[in-house]
VOVEX-807953 format. One record per residue (C-alpha): x, z, y; residue number from 1; residue in three letters. Coordinates in Angstrom, 3 decimals, decimal comma, always signed. Layout:
# VOVEX-807953
x | z | y | resi | resn
X | Z | Y | NUM | ALA
...
END
This chain:
# VOVEX-807953
x | z | y | resi | resn
+89,947 | +97,431 | +96,399 | 1 | MET
+89,356 | +94,492 | +98,507 | 2 | TYR
+89,119 | +93,944 | +102,220 | 3 | ILE
+85,684 | +94,807 | +103,705 | 4 | ASN
+84,468 | +93,396 | +106,927 | 5 | PHE
+84,494 | +97,117 | +108,155 | 6 | GLU
+88,304 | +96,856 | +107,809 | 7 | CYS
+88,418 | +94,281 | +110,807 | 8 | ILE
+87,427 | +96,436 | +113,765 | 9 | PRO
+89,831 | +99,222 | +112,283 | 10 | CYS
+92,647 | +96,879 | +112,050 | 11 | THR
+92,123 | +95,741 | +115,700 | 12 | ILE
+91,810 | +99,569 | +116,887 | 13 | ASN
+95,188 | +100,148 | +115,088 | 14 | SER
+96,665 | +97,548 | +117,176 | 15 | TYR
+95,178 | +98,843 | +120,394 | 16 | LEU
+96,422 | +102,419 | +119,717 | 17 | ARG
+100,018 | +100,904 | +119,482 | 18 | LEU
+99,581 | +99,057 | +122,630 | 19 | ALA
+98,693 | +102,231 | +124,468 | 20 | LYS
+101,887 | +103,725 | +123,461 | 21 | THR
+103,691 | +101,340 | +125,711 | 22 | GLY
+105,787 | +100,046 | +122,820 | 23 | LEU
+104,188 | +96,615 | +123,621 | 24 | ILE
+105,021 | +95,157 | +127,048 | 25 | PRO
+101,924 | +95,003 | +129,031 | 26 | GLU
+102,712 | +91,287 | +129,561 | 27 | THR
+102,656 | +90,688 | +125,882 | 28 | GLN
+99,758 | +92,522 | +125,026 | 29 | GLN
+96,972 | +89,800 | +125,327 | 30 | GLU
+98,994 | +87,187 | +123,657 | 31 | GLY
+99,721 | +89,387 | +120,732 | 32 | VAL
+96,109 | +90,324 | +120,504 | 33 | LEU
+95,141 | +86,731 | +120,646 | 34 | ARG
+97,583 | +85,880 | +117,776 | 35 | ARG
+96,295 | +88,886 | +115,575 | 36 | LEU
+92,534 | +87,674 | +116,130 | 37 | LEU
+93,669 | +84,296 | +114,950 | 38 | LYS
+95,529 | +85,767 | +111,897 | 39 | PHE
+92,311 | +87,769 | +111,252 | 40 | LEU
+89,966 | +84,827 | +111,368 | 41 | SER
+91,998 | +82,794 | +108,952 | 42 | GLU
+93,217 | +85,409 | +106,449 | 43 | THR
+92,327 | +85,789 | +102,772 | 44 | ASP
+89,389 | +88,512 | +102,469 | 45 | TYR
+89,880 | +88,863 | +98,710 | 46 | THR
+93,344 | +90,628 | +99,153 | 47 | GLN
+93,757 | +94,500 | +99,329 | 48 | SER
+93,927 | +96,423 | +102,524 | 49 | PRO
+97,773 | +97,012 | +102,019 | 50 | PRO
+98,451 | +93,335 | +101,437 | 51 | ALA
+96,585 | +92,593 | +104,658 | 52 | LEU
+98,483 | +95,466 | +106,463 | 53 | GLY
+101,723 | +94,064 | +105,207 | 54 | ARG
+101,158 | +90,520 | +106,716 | 55 | LYS
+99,766 | +91,938 | +109,923 | 56 | LEU
+102,419 | +94,291 | +110,669 | 57 | HIS
+105,111 | +91,649 | +110,014 | 58 | ARG
+103,468 | +89,549 | +112,407 | 59 | LEU
+103,241 | +92,155 | +115,037 | 60 | ILE
+106,989 | +93,122 | +114,524 | 61 | ARG
+107,766 | +89,335 | +114,719 | 62 | GLU
+105,863 | +88,753 | +117,964 | 63 | LEU
+107,261 | +91,921 | +119,942 | 64 | ILE
+110,732 | +91,305 | +118,369 | 65 | GLN
+111,082 | +94,912 | +117,210 | 66 | ASN
+111,993 | +95,500 | +113,585 | 67 | PRO
+110,432 | +99,232 | +113,775 | 68 | ASP
+108,005 | +99,711 | +116,657 | 69 | PRO
+107,382 | +103,186 | +115,529 | 70 | TYR
+110,861 | +104,724 | +115,152 | 71 | PHE
+110,325 | +106,969 | +118,083 | 72 | LYS
+107,024 | +108,174 | +117,126 | 73 | ILE
+108,285 | +108,822 | +113,422 | 74 | LYS
+111,335 | +110,733 | +114,670 | 75 | ALA
+109,294 | +112,986 | +116,785 | 76 | GLU
+106,826 | +113,510 | +113,774 | 77 | CYS
+109,501 | +114,460 | +111,505 | 78 | ASN
+111,013 | +116,850 | +114,222 | 79 | ARG
+107,719 | +118,524 | +115,115 | 80 | MET
+107,209 | +119,253 | +111,311 | 81 | MET
+110,697 | +120,395 | +110,640 | 82 | LEU
+110,398 | +122,676 | +113,696 | 83 | ASP
+107,516 | +124,415 | +111,799 | 84 | MET
+109,098 | +124,331 | +108,388 | 85 | TYR
+109,917 | +127,902 | +108,180 | 86 | THR
+106,538 | +128,970 | +109,156 | 87 | LYS
+105,092 | +126,814 | +106,452 | 88 | PHE
+107,620 | +128,147 | +103,833 | 89 | LYS
+106,463 | +131,610 | +104,607 | 90 | LYS
+102,686 | +130,690 | +104,279 | 91 | MET
+103,541 | +129,638 | +100,584 | 92 | VAL
+105,960 | +132,626 | +100,043 | 93 | GLU
+103,326 | +135,002 | +101,026 | 94 | GLN
+100,395 | +133,485 | +99,326 | 95 | SER
+98,771 | +134,818 | +96,224 | 96 | PRO
+98,811 | +131,226 | +94,727 | 97 | ASP
+101,964 | +129,438 | +96,054 | 98 | PRO
+101,104 | +126,404 | +94,243 | 99 | PHE
+97,559 | +126,256 | +95,510 | 100 | ASP
+98,709 | +126,814 | +99,273 | 101 | THR
+101,687 | +124,171 | +99,046 | 102 | ALA
+99,504 | +121,799 | +97,744 | 103 | MET
+96,729 | +122,222 | +100,538 | 104 | ARG
+99,595 | +122,006 | +102,943 | 105 | LEU
+100,531 | +118,685 | +101,367 | 106 | ALA
+96,943 | +117,481 | +101,670 | 107 | ILE
+96,597 | +118,912 | +105,364 | 108 | ALA
+99,825 | +116,843 | +106,262 | 109 | GLY
+97,860 | +113,643 | +105,648 | 110 | ASN
+96,311 | +113,955 | +109,276 | 111 | VAL
+99,695 | +112,997 | +110,479 | 112 | ILE
+98,708 | +109,461 | +110,538 | 113 | ASP
+99,966 | +107,103 | +113,459 | 114 | PHE
+101,905 | +108,998 | +115,823 | 115 | GLY
+102,647 | +112,837 | +116,271 | 116 | PRO
+99,477 | +114,838 | +116,586 | 117 | GLN
+99,359 | +117,696 | +118,990 | 118 | HIS
+101,020 | +120,891 | +117,209 | 119 | GLN
+97,660 | +122,651 | +117,522 | 120 | LEU
+95,791 | +119,631 | +115,882 | 121 | ASP
+98,029 | +119,967 | +112,908 | 122 | VAL
+97,625 | +123,628 | +112,681 | 123 | MET
+93,960 | +123,627 | +112,975 | 124 | ASP
+93,676 | +121,101 | +110,310 | 125 | THR
+96,021 | +123,195 | +108,188 | 126 | ILE
+94,010 | +126,368 | +108,500 | 127 | HIS
+90,899 | +124,343 | +107,844 | 128 | GLY
+92,397 | +123,049 | +104,422 | 129 | VAL
+93,805 | +126,505 | +103,437 | 130 | LEU
+90,259 | +127,969 | +103,791 | 131 | ASN
+88,080 | +124,978 | +102,886 | 132 | ALA
+86,497 | +124,122 | +99,437 | 133 | LYS
+88,094 | +120,774 | +98,341 | 134 | LEU
+85,402 | +118,297 | +97,950 | 135 | THR
+87,024 | +116,977 | +94,799 | 136 | ILE
+89,358 | +119,501 | +93,144 | 137 | ASP
+91,177 | +118,376 | +90,109 | 138 | HIS
+94,029 | +120,784 | +90,969 | 139 | SER
+93,920 | +122,927 | +87,713 | 140 | LYS
+94,140 | +119,940 | +85,508 | 141 | ILE
+97,134 | +118,665 | +87,938 | 142 | LEU
+99,087 | +121,937 | +87,608 | 143 | LYS
+98,774 | +121,971 | +83,703 | 144 | GLU
+99,719 | +118,185 | +83,620 | 145 | ASP
+102,703 | +119,016 | +85,871 | 146 | LEU
+103,884 | +122,124 | +83,464 | 147 | LYS
+103,772 | +119,712 | +80,562 | 148 | ASN
+105,373 | +116,750 | +82,310 | 149 | ALA
+108,913 | +115,615 | +81,443 | 150 | LYS
+108,995 | +113,196 | +84,593 | 151 | THR
+106,832 | +113,006 | +87,745 | 152 | ILE
+106,579 | +110,181 | +90,380 | 153 | LEU
+105,303 | +111,643 | +93,765 | 154 | TYR
+104,371 | +108,570 | +96,163 | 155 | ILE
+104,856 | +109,588 | +99,998 | 156 | GLY
+102,985 | +108,370 | +102,878 | 157 | ASP
+103,721 | +109,090 | +106,364 | 158 | ASN
+106,648 | +110,471 | +108,378 | 159 | ALA
+106,288 | +114,138 | +109,062 | 160 | GLY
+103,773 | +114,515 | +106,465 | 161 | GLU
+106,727 | +114,347 | +104,024 | 162 | ILE
+107,950 | +117,658 | +105,166 | 163 | VAL
+104,911 | +119,338 | +103,652 | 164 | LEU
+105,184 | +117,117 | +100,665 | 165 | ASP
+108,747 | +118,879 | +100,295 | 166 | LYS
+107,185 | +122,289 | +100,464 | 167 | ILE
+104,729 | +121,145 | +97,558 | 168 | PHE
+107,740 | +119,793 | +95,585 | 169 | LEU
+109,430 | +123,366 | +95,969 | 170 | LYS
+106,392 | +124,776 | +94,551 | 171 | ALA
+106,223 | +122,371 | +91,504 | 172 | ILE
+109,689 | +123,260 | +90,988 | 173 | ASN
+110,470 | +120,416 | +88,317 | 174 | HIS
+113,893 | +119,114 | +87,535 | 175 | PRO
+113,082 | +115,510 | +87,062 | 176 | ASN
+110,996 | +114,112 | +90,234 | 177 | ILE
+110,909 | +110,818 | +91,853 | 178 | TYR
+109,988 | +110,790 | +95,494 | 179 | PHE
+108,860 | +107,536 | +96,597 | 180 | CYS
+108,787 | +105,986 | +100,154 | 181 | VAL
+108,351 | +102,634 | +101,524 | 182 | ARG
+111,119 | +99,764 | +101,043 | 183 | GLY
+110,899 | +98,798 | +104,827 | 184 | GLY
+109,579 | +99,892 | +108,053 | 185 | SER
+105,658 | +99,658 | +108,529 | 186 | VAL
+103,498 | +101,590 | +110,885 | 187 | ILE
+104,573 | +105,165 | +110,930 | 188 | ASN
+105,018 | +105,354 | +106,975 | 189 | ASP
+108,178 | +107,201 | +105,588 | 190 | ALA
+111,210 | +105,412 | +104,515 | 191 | THR
+114,405 | +106,329 | +102,998 | 192 | VAL
+115,750 | +107,393 | +106,182 | 193 | GLU
+112,858 | +109,862 | +106,885 | 194 | ASP
+113,197 | +111,322 | +103,501 | 195 | ALA
+116,977 | +111,674 | +103,909 | 196 | THR
+116,278 | +113,425 | +107,127 | 197 | LEU
+114,244 | +116,047 | +105,653 | 198 | VAL
+116,497 | +116,560 | +102,920 | 199 | ALA
+114,068 | +115,488 | +100,147 | 200 | MET
+117,030 | +114,291 | +98,113 | 201 | ASP
+117,786 | +117,955 | +97,243 | 202 | ARG
+114,387 | +118,036 | +95,378 | 203 | LEU
+113,974 | +114,456 | +93,997 | 204 | ALA
+115,425 | +111,285 | +93,503 | 205 | LYS
+114,367 | +108,806 | +96,269 | 206 | ILE
+113,233 | +105,527 | +95,373 | 207 | ILE
+111,021 | +102,864 | +97,168 | 208 | THR
+108,412 | +100,635 | +96,565 | 209 | THR
+110,596 | +97,746 | +97,283 | 210 | GLY
+108,241 | +96,553 | +99,721 | 211 | ASP
+107,145 | +97,163 | +103,259 | 212 | ASP
+103,266 | +97,307 | +102,842 | 213 | ALA
+101,604 | +100,141 | +104,058 | 214 | PRO
+100,674 | +101,385 | +100,442 | 215 | GLY
+101,642 | +100,376 | +96,995 | 216 | VAL
+101,180 | +96,917 | +96,546 | 217 | LEU
+101,726 | +96,272 | +92,690 | 218 | TRP
+102,199 | +92,505 | +92,980 | 219 | GLU
+105,031 | +92,793 | +95,551 | 220 | THR
+106,480 | +96,147 | +94,246 | 221 | ALA
+110,057 | +96,008 | +93,033 | 222 | SER
+110,864 | +96,148 | +89,234 | 223 | GLN
+112,396 | +99,481 | +89,711 | 224 | GLU
+109,268 | +100,906 | +91,042 | 225 | PHE
+107,140 | +99,263 | +88,204 | 226 | LYS
+109,403 | +100,720 | +85,530 | 227 | THR
+109,430 | +104,370 | +86,895 | 228 | ILE
+105,637 | +103,984 | +87,602 | 229 | PHE
+104,961 | +103,082 | +83,872 | 230 | LYS
+107,196 | +105,627 | +82,327 | 231 | LYS
+106,448 | +108,921 | +84,225 | 232 | VAL
+104,080 | +111,270 | +82,901 | 233 | ASP
+102,359 | +112,283 | +86,111 | 234 | VAL
+101,877 | +110,457 | +89,449 | 235 | ILE
+101,002 | +112,014 | +92,678 | 236 | ILE
+99,846 | +109,652 | +95,264 | 237 | SER
+99,414 | +110,458 | +98,891 | 238 | LYS
+96,931 | +109,068 | +101,359 | 239 | GLY
+94,480 | +106,359 | +101,615 | 240 | GLN
+96,755 | +103,233 | +101,639 | 241 | GLY
+98,292 | +104,354 | +98,387 | 242 | ASN
+94,989 | +104,845 | +96,800 | 243 | LEU
+93,831 | +101,449 | +97,958 | 244 | GLU
+96,686 | +99,863 | +96,020 | 245 | GLY
+96,613 | +102,089 | +93,073 | 246 | LEU
+93,111 | +103,119 | +92,287 | 247 | ILE
+92,287 | +100,333 | +89,827 | 248 | ASP
+95,534 | +100,904 | +87,779 | 249 | LEU
+95,233 | +102,701 | +84,551 | 250 | HIS
+97,834 | +105,626 | +84,877 | 251 | GLN
+97,763 | +109,340 | +84,942 | 252 | ASN
+97,453 | +109,355 | +88,844 | 253 | ILE
+96,321 | +112,313 | +91,157 | 254 | TYR
+95,120 | +111,254 | +94,710 | 255 | PHE
+95,852 | +113,635 | +97,428 | 256 | LEU
+94,333 | +112,844 | +100,700 | 257 | LEU
+91,845 | +113,606 | +103,619 | 258 | VAL
+89,419 | +110,833 | +103,695 | 259 | THR
+89,394 | +109,088 | +107,167 | 260 | LYS
+87,567 | +105,990 | +106,386 | 261 | CYS
+84,130 | +105,423 | +105,535 | 262 | GLN
+84,885 | +102,837 | +102,668 | 263 | LEU
+87,360 | +105,036 | +101,039 | 264 | ILE
+84,989 | +108,093 | +101,400 | 265 | SER
+82,087 | +106,011 | +99,903 | 266 | LYS
+84,390 | +104,539 | +97,087 | 267 | HIS
+85,296 | +107,878 | +95,600 | 268 | ILE
+81,951 | +109,542 | +96,389 | 269 | GLY
+82,501 | +112,049 | +99,100 | 270 | VAL
+81,922 | +112,600 | +102,873 | 271 | PRO
+84,139 | +111,531 | +105,677 | 272 | MET
+86,928 | +114,134 | +106,559 | 273 | GLN
+86,831 | +115,294 | +102,998 | 274 | SER
+89,993 | +117,095 | +101,398 | 275 | PHE
+90,574 | +115,813 | +97,964 | 276 | VAL
+92,740 | +116,194 | +94,666 | 277 | VAL
+91,090 | +113,500 | +92,653 | 278 | PHE
+92,225 | +112,365 | +89,381 | 279 | ARG
+90,779 | +108,996 | +88,407 | 280 | LYS
+89,465 | +109,325 | +84,725 | 281 | ILE
+91,258 | +106,840 | +82,673 | 282 | ILE
+88,680 | +104,962 | +80,353 | 283 | PRO
+89,268 | +105,108 | +76,735 | 284 | THR
+89,498 | +101,802 | +74,652 | 285 | ARG
+86,941 | +101,318 | +71,972 | 286 | SER
END
């Protein structure tokens, strides 16, 4: 996927939301905004959104001289979700279909995007996903694929959200899972430190993309990631950023997400705010 002009106001709004947190001193906010606008006026629009995000957030971190502006936000997200972990676990254990419930919790976790939501907002979304019809639902195929898979790659998205990914991994209950996070700090995306904090290493081998793009960026991903990506039987990809980077690759990928962007929604043919388990059909070669 390439950058669309509609990505530009979204990008600026992302910066404004960061500024409102107070993480950028008020005296710097105008200067940083002017630098970002200059950057956006000169950037290459044939790159993917994760590639743009990688450059943009590197620039923000450089300008405010903070290697991880979202550190406290991520910590709060992780703590909030860990505090509710027992409640989520009981939901799955008491469900007539633990796999489906755990999968839906993982999808609902995709609302934890940029900063800690109020607990009620998270729970409202969770209850909504638990009771909603998925707009695209390839979960039965996913479940069968997972049963037959020798190796699985699960690509995480945000801090906090990964607590619900952990519950889904427990339900998958597979002995050979790789759990992938970002190779460096970017926005509130999960890193090795976040995955270790929620004890993801007890269920999977933690790897990284080897990169600090807010989504998988194939051209700058590490060789380790590419090797694992190519050899596994099933890939589960969480969130919009990963979808933007992976949608054009020919691999057995299932995209789990809440659509929060009109362009993403249009690209996969669903309304905004859709709950999705989407397997891209791999074209056969003649």
